[in-house]
N, CA, C and O atoms as CSV, one atom per row, in Angstrom:
chain,resi,resn,atom,element,x,y,z
A,1,MET,N,N,194.628,98.032,-195.512
A,1,MET,CA,C,194.361,97.480,-194.222
A,1,MET,C,C,194.733,98.408,-193.076
A,1,MET,O,O,194.039,98.439,-192.060
A,2,PRO,N,N,195.772,99.133,-193.216
A,2,PRO,CA,C,196.103,100.009,-192.120
A,2,PRO,C,C,195.004,101.013,-191.855
A,2,PRO,O,O,194.877,101.488,-190.727
A,3,THR,N,N,194.224,101.345,-192.827
A,3,THR,CA,C,193.155,102.309,-192.622
A,3,THR,C,C,192.039,101.726,-191.764
A,3,THR,O,O,191.395,102.462,-191.016
A,4,GLN,N,N,191.802,100.446,-191.853
A,4,GLN,CA,C,190.741,99.818,-191.067
A,4,GLN,C,C,191.100,99.853,-189.579
A,4,GLN,O,O,190.231,100.149,-188.758
A,5,LYS,N,N,192.332,99.565,-189.210
A,5,LYS,CA,C,192.754,99.629,-187.816
A,5,LYS,C,C,192.752,101.075,-187.343
A,5,LYS,O,O,192.418,101.354,-186.191
A,6,ALA,N,N,193.102,101.938,-188.174
A,6,ALA,CA,C,193.109,103.353,-187.806
A,6,ALA,C,C,191.687,103.846,-187.589
A,6,ALA,O,O,191.453,104.694,-186.729
A,7,ASP,N,N,190.740,103.331,-188.355
A,7,ASP,CA,C,189.341,103.716,-188.159
A,7,ASP,C,C,188.828,103.259,-186.775
A,7,ASP,O,O,188.115,103.997,-186.095
A,8,TRP,N,N,189.192,102.072,-186.390
A,8,TRP,CA,C,188.764,101.571,-185.075
A,8,TRP,C,C,189.418,102.376,-183.962
A,8,TRP,O,O,188.775,102.682,-182.958
A,9,LYS,N,N,190.669,102.716,-184.129
A,9,LYS,CA,C,191.343,103.528,-183.116
A,9,LYS,C,C,190.681,104.887,-182.997
A,9,LYS,O,O,190.496,105.409,-181.897
A,10,ILE,N,N,190.332,105.444,-184.124
A,10,ILE,CA,C,189.662,106.747,-184.102
A,10,ILE,C,C,188.292,106.626,-183.433
A,10,ILE,O,O,187.889,107.498,-182.664
A,11,PHE,N,N,187.591,105.552,-183.731
A,11,PHE,CA,C,186.257,105.347,-183.125
A,11,PHE,C,C,186.355,105.183,-181.611
A,11,PHE,O,O,185.576,105.795,-180.880
A,12,PHE,N,N,187.307,104.358,-181.117
A,12,PHE,CA,C,187.430,104.131,-179.672
A,12,PHE,C,C,187.955,105.359,-178.943
A,12,PHE,O,O,187.730,105.503,-177.741
A,13,ASN,N,N,188.640,106.232,-179.638
A,13,ASN,CA,C,189.143,107.457,-179.022
A,13,ASN,C,C,188.191,108.637,-179.206
A,13,ASN,O,O,188.496,109.747,-178.769
A,14,SER,N,N,187.059,108.415,-179.839
A,14,SER,CA,C,186.131,109.523,-180.113
A,14,SER,C,C,185.216,109.796,-178.909
A,14,SER,O,O,185.083,108.974,-178.002
A,15,ARG,N,N,184.595,110.974,-178.937
A,15,ARG,CA,C,183.644,111.359,-177.886
A,15,ARG,C,C,182.395,110.497,-177.940
A,15,ARG,O,O,181.828,110.190,-176.891
A,16,TRP,N,N,181.946,110.096,-179.115
A,16,TRP,CA,C,180.732,109.283,-179.242
A,16,TRP,C,C,180.900,107.932,-178.550
A,16,TRP,O,O,179.977,107.441,-177.901
A,17,PHE,N,N,182.058,107.348,-178.689
A,17,PHE,CA,C,182.298,106.079,-177.992
A,17,PHE,C,C,182.307,106.290,-176.485
A,17,PHE,O,O,181.769,105.469,-175.742
A,18,LEU,N,N,182.907,107.373,-176.028
A,18,LEU,CA,C,182.941,107.672,-174.596
A,18,LEU,C,C,181.517,107.885,-174.061
A,18,LEU,O,O,181.171,107.359,-173.003
A,19,ILE,N,N,180.702,108.644,-174.776
A,19,ILE,CA,C,179.306,108.873,-174.360
A,19,ILE,C,C,178.538,107.555,-174.345
A,19,ILE,O,O,177.784,107.280,-173.411
A,20,PHE,N,N,178.732,106.736,-175.390
A,20,PHE,CA,C,178.066,105.446,-175.463
A,20,PHE,C,C,178.504,104.540,-174.308
A,20,PHE,O,O,177.670,103.859,-173.712
A,21,ALA,N,N,179.781,104.525,-173.991
A,21,ALA,CA,C,180.301,103.694,-172.898
A,21,ALA,C,C,179.745,104.163,-171.551
A,21,ALA,O,O,179.396,103.340,-170.704
A,22,ILE,N,N,179.661,105.481,-171.351
A,22,ILE,CA,C,179.115,106.010,-170.090
A,22,ILE,C,C,177.637,105.649,-169.969
A,22,ILE,O,O,177.185,105.242,-168.899
A,23,ILE,N,N,176.883,105.793,-171.059
A,23,ILE,CA,C,175.459,105.442,-171.026
A,23,ILE,C,C,175.287,103.949,-170.756
A,23,ILE,O,O,174.428,103.564,-169.964
A,24,LEU,N,N,176.073,103.122,-171.388
A,24,LEU,CA,C,175.998,101.679,-171.184
A,24,LEU,C,C,176.368,101.315,-169.751
A,24,LEU,O,O,175.736,100.442,-169.157
A,25,THR,N,N,177.368,101.961,-169.194
A,25,THR,CA,C,177.774,101.717,-167.806
A,25,THR,C,C,176.675,102.144,-166.836
A,25,THR,O,O,176.364,101.411,-165.897
A,26,LEU,N,N,176.091,103.305,-167.047
A,26,LEU,CA,C,174.995,103.771,-166.186
A,26,LEU,C,C,173.790,102.838,-166.272
A,26,LEU,O,O,173.164,102.523,-165.260
A,27,PHE,N,N,173.479,102.410,-167.468
A,27,PHE,CA,C,172.369,101.480,-167.640
A,27,PHE,C,C,172.650,100.162,-166.913
A,27,PHE,O,O,171.754,99.591,-166.291
A,28,SER,N,N,173.885,99.685,-166.992
A,28,SER,CA,C,174.254,98.441,-166.298
A,28,SER,C,C,174.140,98.604,-164.783
A,28,SER,O,O,173.598,97.738,-164.095
A,29,PHE,N,N,174.662,99.736,-164.267
A,29,PHE,CA,C,174.528,99.989,-162.827
A,29,PHE,C,C,173.067,100.089,-162.410
A,29,PHE,O,O,172.676,99.536,-161.382
A,30,PHE,N,N,172.265,100.784,-163.194
A,30,PHE,CA,C,170.845,100.909,-162.887
A,30,PHE,C,C,170.183,99.534,-162.852
A,30,PHE,O,O,169.418,99.236,-161.935
A,31,ALA,N,N,170.474,98.696,-163.844
A,31,ALA,CA,C,169.885,97.355,-163.891
A,31,ALA,C,C,170.348,96.524,-162.702
A,31,ALA,O,O,169.553,95.787,-162.118
A,32,PHE,N,N,171.622,96.632,-162.335
A,32,PHE,CA,C,172.142,95.880,-161.195
A,32,PHE,C,C,171.474,96.319,-159.899
A,32,PHE,O,O,171.024,95.473,-159.126
A,33,PHE,N,N,171.399,97.616,-159.646
A,33,PHE,CA,C,170.792,98.102,-158.406
A,33,PHE,C,C,169.300,97.827,-158.352
A,33,PHE,O,O,168.756,97.574,-157.277
A,34,ARG,N,N,168.633,97.873,-159.495
A,34,ARG,CA,C,167.210,97.534,-159.523
A,34,ARG,C,C,167.013,96.058,-159.163
A,34,ARG,O,O,166.119,95.724,-158.385
A,35,ALA,N,N,167.836,95.182,-159.723
A,35,ALA,CA,C,167.750,93.757,-159.403
A,35,ALA,C,C,168.093,93.520,-157.927
A,35,ALA,O,O,167.458,92.702,-157.262
A,36,PHE,N,N,169.095,94.237,-157.424
A,36,PHE,CA,C,169.469,94.111,-156.016
A,36,PHE,C,C,168.327,94.557,-155.109
A,36,PHE,O,O,168.052,93.907,-154.100
A,37,TYR,N,N,167.652,95.669,-155.458
A,37,TYR,CA,C,166.526,96.168,-154.663
A,37,TYR,C,C,165.360,95.180,-154.674
A,37,TYR,O,O,164.760,94.928,-153.628
A,38,TYR,N,N,165.032,94.622,-155.828
A,38,TYR,CA,C,163.952,93.633,-155.898
A,38,TYR,C,C,164.301,92.399,-155.089
A,38,TYR,O,O,163.434,91.826,-154.430
A,39,ASP,N,N,165.547,91.985,-155.129
A,39,ASP,CA,C,165.980,90.838,-154.338
A,39,ASP,C,C,165.836,91.137,-152.846
A,39,ASP,O,O,165.399,90.282,-152.075
A,40,TYR,N,N,166.204,92.355,-152.444
A,40,TYR,CA,C,166.065,92.768,-151.045
A,40,TYR,C,C,164.598,92.745,-150.619
A,40,TYR,O,O,164.272,92.247,-149.542
A,41,LYS,N,N,163.708,93.287,-151.466
A,41,LYS,CA,C,162.283,93.292,-151.144
A,41,LYS,C,C,161.735,91.871,-151.019
A,41,LYS,O,O,160.944,91.584,-150.121
A,42,ILE,N,N,162.149,91.001,-151.904
A,42,ILE,CA,C,161.665,89.618,-151.867
A,42,ILE,C,C,162.165,88.917,-150.606
A,42,ILE,O,O,161.407,88.185,-149.969
A,43,GLU,N,N,163.419,89.127,-150.238
A,43,GLU,CA,C,163.953,88.526,-149.009
A,43,GLU,C,C,163.203,89.026,-147.779
A,43,GLU,O,O,162.902,88.254,-146.868
A,44,ARG,N,N,162.904,90.326,-147.761
A,44,ARG,CA,C,162.156,90.893,-146.637
A,44,ARG,C,C,160.748,90.304,-146.575
A,44,ARG,O,O,160.254,90.004,-145.488
A,45,GLU,N,N,160.107,90.138,-147.709
A,45,GLU,CA,C,158.766,89.543,-147.756
A,45,GLU,C,C,158.805,88.086,-147.297
A,45,GLU,O,O,157.897,87.627,-146.603
A,46,ILE,N,N,159.848,87.366,-147.679
A,46,ILE,CA,C,159.999,85.974,-147.232
A,46,ILE,C,C,160.149,85.918,-145.713
A,46,ILE,O,O,159.546,85.068,-145.059
A,47,ASP,N,N,160.956,86.827,-145.151
A,47,ASP,CA,C,161.122,86.873,-143.694
A,47,ASP,C,C,159.796,87.175,-143.005
A,47,ASP,O,O,159.466,86.545,-142.000
A,48,ASN,N,N,159.031,88.132,-143.534
A,48,ASN,CA,C,157.727,88.461,-142.949
A,48,ASN,C,C,156.780,87.268,-143.014
A,48,ASN,O,O,156.051,86.998,-142.060
A,49,LEU,N,N,156.790,86.564,-144.127
A,49,LEU,CA,C,155.916,85.396,-144.258
A,49,LEU,C,C,156.336,84.270,-143.318
A,49,LEU,O,O,155.487,83.549,-142.794
A,50,LYS,N,N,157.643,84.116,-143.101
A,50,LYS,CA,C,158.110,83.103,-142.153
A,50,LYS,C,C,157.662,83.445,-140.733
A,50,LYS,O,O,157.231,82.571,-139.981
A,51,GLU,N,N,157.770,84.731,-140.372
A,51,GLU,CA,C,157.309,85.149,-139.047
A,51,GLU,C,C,155.815,84.908,-138.889
A,51,GLU,O,O,155.370,84.421,-137.850
A,52,GLU,N,N,155.052,85.239,-139.898
A,52,GLU,CA,C,153.606,85.024,-139.846
A,52,GLU,C,C,153.289,83.536,-139.752
A,52,GLU,O,O,152.373,83.142,-139.030
A,53,ALA,N,N,154.035,82.714,-140.473
A,53,ALA,CA,C,153.828,81.264,-140.406
A,53,ALA,C,C,154.140,80.741,-139.011
A,53,ALA,O,O,153.436,79.866,-138.507
A,54,ASP,N,N,155.187,81.266,-138.382
A,54,ASP,CA,C,155.513,80.862,-137.018
A,54,ASP,C,C,154.411,81.257,-136.041
A,54,ASP,O,O,154.041,80.477,-135.164
A,55,LYS,N,N,153.889,82.471,-136.197
A,55,LYS,CA,C,152.792,82.914,-135.328
A,55,LYS,C,C,151.559,82.047,-135.520
A,55,LYS,O,O,150.900,81.667,-134.552
A,56,LEU,N,N,151.253,81.739,-136.767
A,56,LEU,CA,C,150.088,80.893,-137.036
A,56,LEU,C,C,150.295,79.476,-136.497
A,56,LEU,O,O,149.348,78.844,-136.028
A,57,GLU,N,N,151.503,78.989,-136.563
A,57,GLU,CA,C,151.792,77.658,-136.017
A,57,GLU,C,C,151.606,77.658,-134.503
A,57,GLU,O,O,151.044,76.718,-133.943
A,58,THR,N,N,152.079,78.715,-133.843
A,58,THR,CA,C,151.897,78.840,-132.400
A,58,THR,C,C,150.415,78.912,-132.045
A,58,THR,O,O,149.963,78.267,-131.099
A,59,LYS,N,N,149.672,79.694,-132.803
A,59,LYS,CA,C,148.230,79.817,-132.567
A,59,LYS,C,C,147.540,78.482,-132.797
A,59,LYS,O,O,146.618,78.126,-132.063
A,60,LYS,N,N,147.972,77.748,-133.797
A,60,LYS,CA,C,147.392,76.430,-134.082
A,60,LYS,C,C,147.628,75.485,-132.907
A,60,LYS,O,O,146.726,74.750,-132.502
A,61,ILE,N,N,148.847,75.507,-132.362
A,61,ILE,CA,C,149.158,74.638,-131.223
A,61,ILE,C,C,148.295,75.008,-130.020
A,61,ILE,O,O,147.782,74.129,-129.327
A,62,GLU,N,N,148.133,76.327,-129.770
A,62,GLU,CA,C,147.282,76.767,-128.659
A,62,GLU,C,C,145.842,76.318,-128.859
A,62,GLU,O,O,145.188,75.874,-127.915
A,63,MET,N,N,145.351,76.433,-130.080
A,63,MET,CA,C,143.974,76.028,-130.365
A,63,MET,C,C,143.798,74.515,-130.205
A,63,MET,O,O,142.761,74.051,-129.731
A,64,MET,N,N,144.809,73.759,-130.600
A,64,MET,CA,C,144.744,72.305,-130.432
A,64,MET,C,C,144.719,71.943,-128.943
A,64,MET,O,O,143.994,71.037,-128.534
A,65,GLU,N,N,145.520,72.660,-128.130
A,65,GLU,CA,C,145.506,72.418,-126.687
A,65,GLU,C,C,144.151,72.765,-126.093
A,65,GLU,O,O,143.644,72.045,-125.233
A,66,MET,N,N,143.553,73.881,-126.556
A,66,MET,CA,C,142.217,74.246,-126.066
A,66,MET,C,C,141.192,73.201,-126.473
A,66,MET,O,O,140.303,72.872,-125.688
A,67,LEU,N,N,141.301,72.677,-127.682
A,67,LEU,CA,C,140.379,71.652,-128.145
A,67,LEU,C,C,140.537,70.385,-127.319
A,67,LEU,O,O,139.541,69.764,-126.947
A,68,ASP,N,N,141.770,69.993,-127.025
A,68,ASP,CA,C,141.998,68.815,-126.189
A,68,ASP,C,C,141.390,69.010,-124.811
A,68,ASP,O,O,140.771,68.098,-124.263
A,69,TYR,N,N,141.571,70.227,-124.238
A,69,TYR,CA,C,140.990,70.494,-122.922
A,69,TYR,C,C,139.463,70.494,-122.987
A,69,TYR,O,O,138.799,69.995,-122.079
A,70,ALA,N,N,138.913,71.053,-124.060
A,70,ALA,CA,C,137.449,71.105,-124.184
A,70,ALA,C,C,136.855,69.709,-124.343
A,70,ALA,O,O,135.689,69.495,-124.011
A,71,GLN,N,N,137.625,68.775,-124.836
A,71,GLN,CA,C,137.132,67.407,-124.989
A,71,GLN,C,C,137.435,66.548,-123.773
A,71,GLN,O,O,137.053,65.378,-123.737
A,72,SER,N,N,138.115,67.104,-122.779
A,72,SER,CA,C,138.496,66.322,-121.601
A,72,SER,C,C,137.351,66.256,-120.595
A,72,SER,O,O,136.379,67.008,-120.669
A,73,GLU,N,N,137.504,65.337,-119.662
A,73,GLU,CA,C,136.505,65.132,-118.602
A,73,GLU,C,C,136.482,66.325,-117.640
A,73,GLU,O,O,135.419,66.691,-117.140
A,74,ASN,N,N,137.634,66.929,-117.379
A,74,ASN,CA,C,137.699,68.082,-116.461
A,74,ASN,C,C,136.886,69.261,-116.974
A,74,ASN,O,O,136.224,69.947,-116.196
A,75,PHE,N,N,136.934,69.499,-118.279
A,75,PHE,CA,C,136.180,70.605,-118.855
A,75,PHE,C,C,134.685,70.363,-118.686
A,75,PHE,O,O,133.938,71.276,-118.333
A,76,VAL,N,N,134.256,69.140,-118.937
A,76,VAL,CA,C,132.830,68.801,-118.803
A,76,VAL,C,C,132.390,68.986,-117.355
A,76,VAL,O,O,131.319,69.539,-117.106
A,77,LYS,N,N,133.197,68.533,-116.394
A,77,LYS,CA,C,132.854,68.692,-114.972
A,77,LYS,C,C,132.786,70.170,-114.591
A,77,LYS,O,O,131.868,70.588,-113.886
A,78,GLU,N,N,133.750,70.957,-115.052
A,78,GLU,CA,C,133.766,72.384,-114.726
A,78,GLU,C,C,132.525,73.090,-115.271
A,78,GLU,O,O,131.889,73.871,-114.563
A,79,LYS,N,N,132.187,72.815,-116.521
A,79,LYS,CA,C,131.006,73.448,-117.104
A,79,LYS,C,C,129.735,73.006,-116.388
A,79,LYS,O,O,128.832,73.817,-116.183
A,80,ALA,N,N,129.651,71.730,-116.005
A,80,ALA,CA,C,128.466,71.242,-115.290
A,80,ALA,C,C,128.331,71.940,-113.948
A,80,ALA,O,O,127.221,72.271,-113.533
A,81,ARG,N,N,129.437,72.168,-113.267
A,81,ARG,CA,C,129.369,72.833,-111.965
A,81,ARG,C,C,129.018,74.310,-112.103
A,81,ARG,O,O,128.172,74.819,-111.369
A,82,LEU,N,N,129.662,74.995,-113.038
A,82,LEU,CA,C,129.486,76.438,-113.134
A,82,LEU,C,C,128.180,76.840,-113.805
A,82,LEU,O,O,127.511,77.769,-113.353
A,83,GLU,N,N,127.816,76.154,-114.870
A,83,GLU,CA,C,126.661,76.589,-115.642
A,83,GLU,C,C,125.379,75.847,-115.301
A,83,GLU,O,O,124.289,76.406,-115.420
A,84,LEU,N,N,125.497,74.599,-114.879
A,84,LEU,CA,C,124.293,73.805,-114.610
A,84,LEU,C,C,124.065,73.558,-113.127
A,84,LEU,O,O,123.084,72.919,-112.749
A,85,ASN,N,N,124.970,74.062,-112.277
A,85,ASN,CA,C,124.863,73.901,-110.820
A,85,ASN,C,C,124.750,72.438,-110.411
A,85,ASN,O,O,123.945,72.098,-109.543
A,86,MET,N,N,125.526,71.597,-111.009
A,86,MET,CA,C,125.524,70.176,-110.702
A,86,MET,C,C,126.678,69.864,-109.752
A,86,MET,O,O,127.675,70.585,-109.714
A,87,VAL,N,N,126.532,68.776,-108.983
A,87,VAL,CA,C,127.581,68.327,-108.073
A,87,VAL,C,C,127.845,66.852,-108.317
A,87,VAL,O,O,127.003,66.138,-108.863
A,88,GLU,N,N,129.022,66.407,-107.908
A,88,GLU,CA,C,129.347,64.997,-108.005
A,88,GLU,C,C,128.764,64.270,-106.808
A,88,GLU,O,O,128.495,64.894,-105.782
A,89,PRO,N,N,128.564,62.969,-106.916
A,89,PRO,CA,C,128.051,62.205,-105.770
A,89,PRO,C,C,128.993,62.337,-104.574
A,89,PRO,O,O,130.209,62.202,-104.715
A,90,GLY,N,N,128.435,62.598,-103.418
A,90,GLY,CA,C,129.215,62.760,-102.202
A,90,GLY,C,C,129.560,64.205,-101.889
A,90,GLY,O,O,129.985,64.495,-100.771
A,91,GLU,N,N,129.399,65.101,-102.812
A,91,GLU,CA,C,129.655,66.517,-102.559
A,91,GLU,C,C,128.402,67.170,-102.003
A,91,GLU,O,O,127.287,66.710,-102.247
A,92,LYS,N,N,128.595,68.235,-101.263
A,92,LYS,CA,C,127.473,68.987,-100.726
A,92,LYS,C,C,127.468,70.370,-101.361
A,92,LYS,O,O,128.515,70.985,-101.559
A,93,MET,N,N,126.278,70.841,-101.673
A,93,MET,CA,C,126.141,72.153,-102.279
A,93,MET,C,C,125.481,73.088,-101.272
A,93,MET,O,O,124.516,72.714,-100.606
A,94,MET,N,N,125.999,74.289,-101.166
A,94,MET,CA,C,125.423,75.285,-100.278
A,94,MET,C,C,124.698,76.309,-101.132
A,94,MET,O,O,125.266,76.866,-102.072
A,95,ILE,N,N,123.450,76.548,-100.801
A,95,ILE,CA,C,122.658,77.536,-101.524
A,95,ILE,C,C,122.375,78.688,-100.580
A,95,ILE,O,O,121.798,78.498,-99.509
A,96,ILE,N,N,122.776,79.860,-100.973
A,96,ILE,CA,C,122.549,81.063,-100.178
A,96,ILE,C,C,121.345,81.771,-100.775
A,96,ILE,O,O,121.374,82.183,-101.935
A,97,PRO,N,N,120.283,81.913,-99.986
A,97,PRO,CA,C,119.077,82.541,-100.547
A,97,PRO,C,C,119.317,84.025,-100.823
A,97,PRO,O,O,120.063,84.697,-100.111
A,98,ASN,N,N,118.685,84.495,-101.838
A,98,ASN,CA,C,118.776,85.898,-102.200
A,98,ASN,C,C,117.564,86.594,-101.601
A,98,ASN,O,O,116.552,86.806,-102.269
A,99,ASP,N,N,117.690,86.943,-100.335
A,99,ASP,CA,C,116.575,87.527,-99.596
A,99,ASP,C,C,116.792,89.034,-99.497
A,99,ASP,O,O,117.705,89.489,-98.808
A,100,ASP,N,N,115.960,89.800,-100.181
A,100,ASP,CA,C,116.103,91.256,-100.178
A,100,ASP,C,C,115.745,91.869,-98.833
A,100,ASP,O,O,116.210,92.964,-98.517
A,101,SER,N,N,114.924,91.184,-98.030
A,101,SER,CA,C,114.519,91.760,-96.747
A,101,SER,C,C,115.695,91.823,-95.778
A,101,SER,O,O,115.719,92.688,-94.902
A,102,ALA,N,N,116.671,90.924,-95.915
A,102,ALA,CA,C,117.827,90.943,-95.026
A,102,ALA,C,C,118.718,92.146,-95.319
A,102,ALA,O,O,119.476,92.578,-94.450
A,103,LEU,N,N,118.638,92.686,-96.521
A,103,LEU,CA,C,119.478,93.809,-96.899
A,103,LEU,C,C,118.855,95.167,-96.579
A,103,LEU,O,O,119.515,96.200,-96.688
A,104,GLU,N,N,117.608,95.159,-96.193
A,104,GLU,CA,C,116.939,96.429,-95.921
A,104,GLU,C,C,117.418,97.020,-94.599
A,104,GLU,O,O,117.482,96.327,-93.583
A,105,ILE,N,N,117.747,98.288,-94.625
A,105,ILE,CA,C,118.166,99.016,-93.429
A,105,ILE,C,C,117.215,100.198,-93.291
A,105,ILE,O,O,116.942,100.916,-94.252
A,106,SER,N,N,116.734,100.374,-92.110
A,106,SER,CA,C,115.784,101.470,-91.906
A,106,SER,C,C,116.517,102.811,-91.932
A,106,SER,O,O,117.731,102.885,-91.742
A,107,GLN,N,N,115.749,103.853,-92.170
A,107,GLN,CA,C,116.302,105.210,-92.214
A,107,GLN,C,C,116.848,105.599,-90.847
A,107,GLN,O,O,117.830,106.335,-90.757
A,108,LYS,N,N,116.222,105.112,-89.792
A,108,LYS,CA,C,116.661,105.428,-88.434
A,108,LYS,C,C,118.063,104.857,-88.192
A,108,LYS,O,O,118.906,105.527,-87.596
A,109,ASP,N,N,118.319,103.618,-88.651
A,109,ASP,CA,C,119.640,103.008,-88.479
A,109,ASP,C,C,120.720,103.792,-89.225
A,109,ASP,O,O,121.835,103.947,-88.726
A,110,VAL,N,N,120.393,104.279,-90.404
A,110,VAL,CA,C,121.357,105.045,-91.182
A,110,VAL,C,C,121.684,106.350,-90.473
A,110,VAL,O,O,122.851,106.737,-90.420
A,111,VAL,N,N,120.692,107.038,-89.930
A,111,VAL,CA,C,120.916,108.300,-89.231
A,111,VAL,C,C,121.758,108.067,-87.991
A,111,VAL,O,O,122.651,108.859,-87.689
A,112,GLU,N,N,121.477,106.961,-87.250
A,112,GLU,CA,C,122.257,106.667,-86.052
A,112,GLU,C,C,123.717,106.408,-86.405
A,112,GLU,O,O,124.616,106.865,-85.699
A,113,LEU,N,N,123.960,105.674,-87.500
A,113,LEU,CA,C,125.329,105.391,-87.909
A,113,LEU,C,C,126.061,106.664,-88.318
A,113,LEU,O,O,127.246,106.814,-88.022
A,114,ASN,N,N,125.388,107.561,-88.979
A,114,ASN,CA,C,126.026,108.800,-89.419
A,114,ASN,C,C,126.342,109.739,-88.265
A,114,ASN,O,O,127.278,110.533,-88.360
A,115,GLU,N,N,125.590,109.666,-87.187
A,115,GLU,CA,C,125.817,110.571,-86.066
A,115,GLU,C,C,126.940,110.096,-85.156
A,115,GLU,O,O,127.448,110.886,-84.360
A,116,GLN,N,N,127.347,108.828,-85.246
A,116,GLN,CA,C,128.416,108.308,-84.402
A,116,GLN,C,C,129.774,108.765,-84.940
A,116,GLN,O,O,129.940,109.033,-86.130
A,117,SER,N,N,130.726,108.842,-84.030
A,117,SER,CA,C,132.081,109.190,-84.451
A,117,SER,C,C,132.711,107.986,-85.163
A,117,SER,O,O,132.257,106.849,-85.034
A,118,ASN,N,N,133.731,108.274,-85.889
A,118,ASN,CA,C,134.398,107.220,-86.657
A,118,ASN,C,C,135.007,106.173,-85.721
A,118,ASN,O,O,134.947,104.977,-86.006
A,119,PHE,N,N,135.590,106.615,-84.612
A,119,PHE,CA,C,136.161,105.690,-83.650
A,119,PHE,C,C,135.096,104.745,-83.103
A,119,PHE,O,O,135.334,103.545,-82.966
A,120,LYS,N,N,133.921,105.289,-82.791
A,120,LYS,CA,C,132.851,104.480,-82.223
A,120,LYS,C,C,132.326,103.471,-83.245
A,120,LYS,O,O,131.972,102.347,-82.889
A,121,LYS,N,N,132.279,103.874,-84.503
A,121,LYS,CA,C,131.848,102.949,-85.553
A,121,LYS,C,C,132.805,101.768,-85.646
A,121,LYS,O,O,132.365,100.623,-85.754
A,122,TRP,N,N,134.123,102.035,-85.606
A,122,TRP,CA,C,135.098,100.945,-85.669
A,122,TRP,C,C,135.016,100.063,-84.427
A,122,TRP,O,O,135.110,98.839,-84.526
A,123,TRP,N,N,134.842,100.676,-83.263
A,123,TRP,CA,C,134.729,99.903,-82.015
A,123,TRP,C,C,133.530,98.971,-82.086
A,123,TRP,O,O,133.626,97.798,-81.727
A,124,ASN,N,N,132.418,99.484,-82.543
A,124,ASN,CA,C,131.218,98.654,-82.667
A,124,ASN,C,C,131.393,97.560,-83.726
A,124,ASN,O,O,130.869,96.455,-83.586
A,125,TYR,N,N,132.118,97.880,-84.759
A,125,TYR,CA,C,132.319,96.901,-85.825
A,125,TYR,C,C,133.138,95.702,-85.328
A,125,TYR,O,O,132.815,94.555,-85.636
A,126,PHE,N,N,134.213,95.979,-84.546
A,126,PHE,CA,C,135.084,94.885,-84.116
A,126,PHE,C,C,134.630,94.202,-82.831
A,126,PHE,O,O,134.837,92.998,-82.675
A,127,PHE,N,N,134.010,94.949,-81.896
A,127,PHE,CA,C,133.753,94.379,-80.583
A,127,PHE,C,C,132.270,94.171,-80.277
A,127,PHE,O,O,131.950,93.395,-79.377
A,128,ASN,N,N,131.388,94.806,-80.960
A,128,ASN,CA,C,129.955,94.605,-80.758
A,128,ASN,C,C,129.401,93.908,-81.991
A,128,ASN,O,O,129.661,94.335,-83.115
A,129,ASN,N,N,128.668,92.879,-81.796
A,129,ASN,CA,C,128.093,92.146,-82.926
A,129,ASN,C,C,126.671,92.623,-83.200
A,129,ASN,O,O,125.765,91.803,-83.348
A,130,ASN,N,N,126.468,93.901,-83.267
A,130,ASN,CA,C,125.122,94.461,-83.525
A,130,ASN,C,C,124.914,94.675,-84.988
A,130,ASN,O,O,123.850,95.136,-85.400
């Protein structure tokens, strides 16, 4: 029996056991750090997904508000006024004709304006209604 205990002592004190223990320790550290890294990546992905969910929730709320406004009476009135040129009873609408002849300026008028000094142009603009 004493030889059996001595064999174990020799084995635990041998270089092969030391090499095996170092390899096992390195493998354990590698497995631990790999698991830690995967856990870190998963936590980061969860955080990104939560942020995206928050953004989508905010966008959903904005879209719901736009839908409520689009279904409201004010939206219908605004669109009728802007796109269909409609008015409510009692309102007055002003129509400005698009008359191209009013915009025509003769060549003589342009030459006269260019020959005047800048001071005279401003004086005529503010004090003469020509």
